[in-house]
N, C-alpha and C positions, 0 to 999 in steps of 0.2 A: 504494499499500499504505499501512499505518499508519505512523505517525511513532513512532520509538524514540528516547527522549531519554537521553543518557548524561552526566549532569551531571559526574561526576568526570573526564571526558574533553573537557568543554567542547564537546560536538558532539551531533548528532542524526544519525539514518539513516533513510532511506526506501529500500527495496528495496536497490539497490547503491550509492546515493548517500550520501556523507558530507557533512554541513552543519556548518560551524564556528560556534560560538556564543560570545558573550561571557558572562562570569559574571553580568551584569545580565540579559542574555536567559534564561539559565537560571533565574534567580530569579524572573523573570516567569512564564515557563512552569510553573514548579514551583508557584507560588501559584495559578495559574488551574487546573492540573490537579488539585491537591489539593482543589479545590472545584467538582467538575463541576456545570454547571447553574446554579450560584450566581453572581450578579452581585457581583464585586469592585469596590467603588468606587474612584475615582481617588485619593482621599486614603489609603485602605488600601494600595493599590498603591504610592504614593510613599512612605509610611511604611516598608513591608516591603522594598521593592526599593531604595530609595535611602537610607532611614534617617530617623529623626525629626529629626535635627539638619540635614538637607540640605533646603534649599528650592529646587528647580529651577524654572525658568520654566514658565508653563503649558502650552507646547507640547512639553516634554521627553518626557512620557509618550507623547503622540501621535505623535511622531517616532520613539521607540523602538519602539512598537508597529508602525508602518508598516515599518520596517526588518526586524522580526521576521517579519511576514507575508510579505514578499517572499523571506525565506530559507526559510520552511517550508511556506507554503501553495502548492498546486497549483490543482486545480480545486475543491477544497472549502474552506470557512471554518472555520478552527481556532480563531481568536480572534474572537469576536463583540463588536462595539461596541454598548452599550445606551445610546442617546443621554440625556444628562443623568444618567446613574448610574454607568457605568464599563464593565467588560468581563466576558465570560463564555467559559469553556472549552466548545468545541463539537468538538474533535478526538477521535480515536481513537488510543490508544496500545496 
């Protein structure tokens, strides 16, 4: 079934399953969901979800996306990686 994100509760739901999320995961999901079909660059994601003053290592975003995918994706791809550009929302809410 569709994924339902509950930001104020730091979780998502799918069918009867409750999925705990971190504030950063919620931030990533919200950014992608608010721009469906649009590729969000890595720099934009880092600026919005980590802050302009934070300079994470290059793999930080990749690791966070991988963890998030394990939590929310089943048989369908919700977060699409666009090589060399960033990520795009493909999910249904």
